[in-house]
Structures are given as structure tokens and as C-alpha cells.
N, C-alpha and C positions, 0 to 999 in steps of 0.2 A: 360762361361769360367770357367773351374774348374782347381784346382791345382793338381799336380800329387799325393800329399798326400791324397787328397779327393778321387781320383779315386782308389788308392790302398785300402783305407778304405772301399769303396763301394764294391769292389770285395770280401774282406774278411769278411764283416759283416754277422751277423746271424739274421735271422728273427725269433724272439722268440715270436711273436704274435700268431702263429699257435700252437695248441696243438700237443704234440708229440704222436705218436702212440706207443711209447715204453712203456714197462710195469713199468718204473721207478716210475711214479707217482701213479700207482695202479688203474687208471681209464681207462676204455675203452672210445672210442669216444662217444658211445651211452649214457653211464653214464654221461659223461661230458655234452653232449647235453641236457639230462634230467635235470641236475642241472641248466643249463642256461635257459631252458624253464620254470622251476619252478620259477627262479629268475625273468624272464620276466612276468610271470603270477602275481607274487607278485607286481611287479612294475606297471603292468596294473591295478590291483585292487586298488592300492594306487592312481594311476592317476584318475580312475573312481570315487573313493571316493572324492578326491579333486575337481574333475569336478562337482560332485553333490553338494558339499558344495558351490562352486562358483555360481552354478546355483541358489541355494537357496538365496545366498547373493544378486545376481542380481534381483531375484523376490522381495526380501524385499526392495531393493533400488528403484525398479520401483513402488512398492506400496507407499513407502515414497514419491517418486517424485509426484505421483498422488495426495496424501493427501496434499502435500505442494502446489500444484497447486490449489486444492480446497480451502485451507486456503487463498491463495492469492486472489482468486475470491471473497471469503467472505469478506476479508478486503477491496477489491476494492468497493464492494457493500456498506459496512459500510461507507467508505470515501465519496462515492457519496451521501449517505443519509445525512451525516453530512454537506456536502457542500450545499445541497439543504436546510437543516435546517438553516444554517448560512445565506444563501441568503435570506431566508424568514424572518429571524430575522432582517437582515439589512434593508429589505424593510419595515418591521413593525416599525423599529426605525426611518427611514426616514419619514414614515407616522406620527408617534408620534411627531417628531420634527415639521413637517408642522402644525399639529393640535395645538401644543403648541404655535407656532408663531401666528396662527389665534386667539387663546384664549387670548394671551397677547394683541393683537391688539384690540379685542373686549372689554377686560378689560379697556384699555385706553379710548375707546369710551364711555364705561359706566361711567367711572369716570368723563368724561366731561359732560355727560348728566345726566338726573334725573332718579330716580326710578319711577315706574308706579304710586306710591302713591303721589310723589312730583309733577308730571306734572299737575294735575288739580289745585293744589294750585298755581303753577307758572302761569298757564293760567289766573286764577282769579286775581292774582296780576297784570299781565300785562293788563288785561281788566280794572281794577281799574285805572291804570296809564293813559290808553287811555281816560277813562271818565274824569279824572281830567284835562287832557290836552285839551279835547274838551270844558269843562266848562271854562277854562282860555281863550281859544280862543274865545268863545262866549262873555265872559266879555270884552275882548279887542275889539271886534267888536261893542258891544253895546256902548262903550265909544266913539268910533270914529264916 
């Protein structure tokens, strides 16, 4: 649905998008087309230059992406190595704790016992006690 005013304007309008063939502007259509073609050529060259720059940027970004992936892989390997070292250290710590407990227990046992030099003296002392008790026992038996 259009208004009558619009229809009237449409009939009277002038299409000034097309070049005039009149000699008012001083250019022939061929000259005008040459100018347009040279402008298009400049625009195309500018586009190709920008495209080449963008391609270089894309290549640089892809290289950077590859380098970052390599860095990530290296860091993952280092993390794994550190985890293994940590696990080994924890195992060694547990082993040392166990050894420490055993050592403490053996130290308690040694404190209750005698040194290797003290044992023969202790044995002699106990033999002497046995001899004395046997003598007393024999004395008591002879009295009875």
C-alpha cells in the first residue's frame, strides 16, 4: 500500500546513479570506466596486501599455538616428574618412620638388657648365687 504522494514522487524521481553521457562533466564513459577500473585496481591491491598481512598473522599465531602446546607438554612432563619424586620421597619418609620406630623399640630392648661385656659378669654373678644357694641347701639337709 502506497500513498498517492509516494506514487507521484516515484514517477518524477531522477536516477542520478548512472553517469550522464552529456559533455557537461567533461568525461566520456570510457574515461569514467577507466577511472573506476583504476580505483578498483587500487582497492584490489589494498585488499591483497591486507590479505597477505592477515595470512602472515595467522601463520605467526599458528606457530605460537604450536609453541604453546609444546610448552604445555614440557610442563606436563615436569609435573609428572615432580609427582613421581614426591611419591618416592613420601615412600622414603614412610620407610624412615618405620625404621625409626624399629630403632626406638630396639633401643628400649637394649636398655632393659645388658651390653655384650656385661653379660659374662652377670652370668658369673648368677652362678655364684646358685652356688651359695646350693651350699645353704646342703647345710640345711645335713642338719636334718
